C-alpha positions in Angstrom: 0.0 0.0 0.0 1.5 3.4 -1.0 0.9 7.0 -0.2 -0.3 7.4 -3.8 -3.0 4.8 -3.4 -4.2 6.4 -0.1 -4.1 9.9 -1.7 -6.2 8.6 -4.6 -8.8 7.1 -2.2 -8.9 10.3 -0.1 -8.7 13.1 -2.7 -9.9 11.6 -6.0 -12.6 9.3 -4.7 -13.4 11.6 -1.7 -13.4 8.8 0.9 -13.3 9.5 4.6 -10.3 8.5 6.7 -12.5 5.9 8.4 -13.6 4.4 5.1 -9.9 4.2 3.9 -9.0 2.6 7.2 -11.7 0.0 6.9 -10.4 -1.0 3.5 -6.8 -1.1 4.6 -7.3 -3.0 7.8 -8.2 -6.1 5.7 -4.6 -6.1 4.5 -2.6 -4.6 7.4 -3.0 -3.3 10.9 -3.5 0.5 10.6 -5.5 3.1 12.6 -7.3 6.2 11.4 -4.6 8.4 12.7 -2.0 6.6 10.7 -4.2 7.0 7.6 -4.4 10.7 8.3 -0.6 10.9 8.5 -0.2 9.1 5.2 -2.6 11.5 3.6 -0.4 14.4 4.8 2.7 12.6 3.5 0.9 12.3 0.1 0.2 16.1 0.0 3.8 16.9 1.0 5.0 14.7 -1.9 2.7 16.4 -4.5 3.8 19.8 -3.4 7.5 18.9 -3.4 7.4 17.3 -6.9 5.7 20.3 -8.3 8.2 22.7 -6.8 11.3 20.8 -8.0 10.1 20.0 -11.5 12.4 21.8 -14.0 10.1 21.1 -16.8 7.2 22.7 -15.0 9.3 25.8 -14.3 10.3 26.0 -17.9 6.7 25.7 -19.1 5.7 28.5 -16.7 8.5 30.7 -18.1 7.3 30.0 -21.7 3.8 31.0 -20.8 5.0 34.4 -19.6 3.2 34.2 -16.3 1.0 32.1 -14.0 -2.8 31.9 -13.9 -3.8 30.4 -10.6 -7.0 28.8 -9.3 -7.7 27.7 -5.8 -10.2 24.9 -5.3 -11.4 23.6 -2.0 -12.7 19.9 -1.6 -14.4 18.8 1.6 -14.9 15.0 1.6 -17.7 15.3 4.1 -18.9 17.9 6.6 -16.7 18.3 9.6 -13.6 16.9 7.9 -10.6 18.9 6.8 -10.9 20.7 3.5 -8.3 20.0 0.8 -7.2 23.2 -0.9 -5.5 22.8 -4.3 -3.5 25.7 -5.9 -3.5 24.9 -9.6 -1.9 26.5 -12.7 -5.0 26.9 -14.9 -3.4 26.7 -18.4 -1.2 23.7 -17.6 -3.8 22.0 -15.4 -1.0 21.2 -12.9 -1.4 21.2 -9.1 1.3 23.3 -7.6 0.4 23.1 -3.9 -2.1 20.9 -1.9 -2.9 21.5 1.7 -5.4 20.3 4.2 -7.0 22.9 6.4 -9.7 22.4 9.0 -12.2 25.3 8.7 -14.2 26.1 11.8 -17.5 27.9 11.3 -18.8 29.8 14.2 -22.6 29.7 14.5 -24.7 32.5 15.9 -25.3 32.2 19.5 -28.9 31.8 20.7 -30.0 34.5 23.1 
C-alpha cells in the first residue's frame, strides 16, 4: 500500500479517513490516525514534486506568467478541506494543503 494509493482514495474518490482505514485493515494493521498521517505525506510529496520539476518551471516561463485557481474539496462535513493551488493553463497542481475550517454559528440568546 502506497501513499499514492491512499491519496487517490482520499482526494480523487473523496473517501473519509474511516472508510480508507476499513479498506486497509483487511490487508494490514492500521488506525485512522495513521491513515491521516499518510494523507499528509501524500500532500507533501505532491507539493515537493511540483516545486522541484524543472520542466514545470520552464513551461511556466514560456507561458510568460501564471494563472492560478484555488479549489477547496471537503470530503464530508466536519472533515478537513483540501485546498489545491493549480496553474490553470497547464492544469497542474502546484500546492495541496489540508485545512480544518471552523465555522462559528450564531449564539442563541
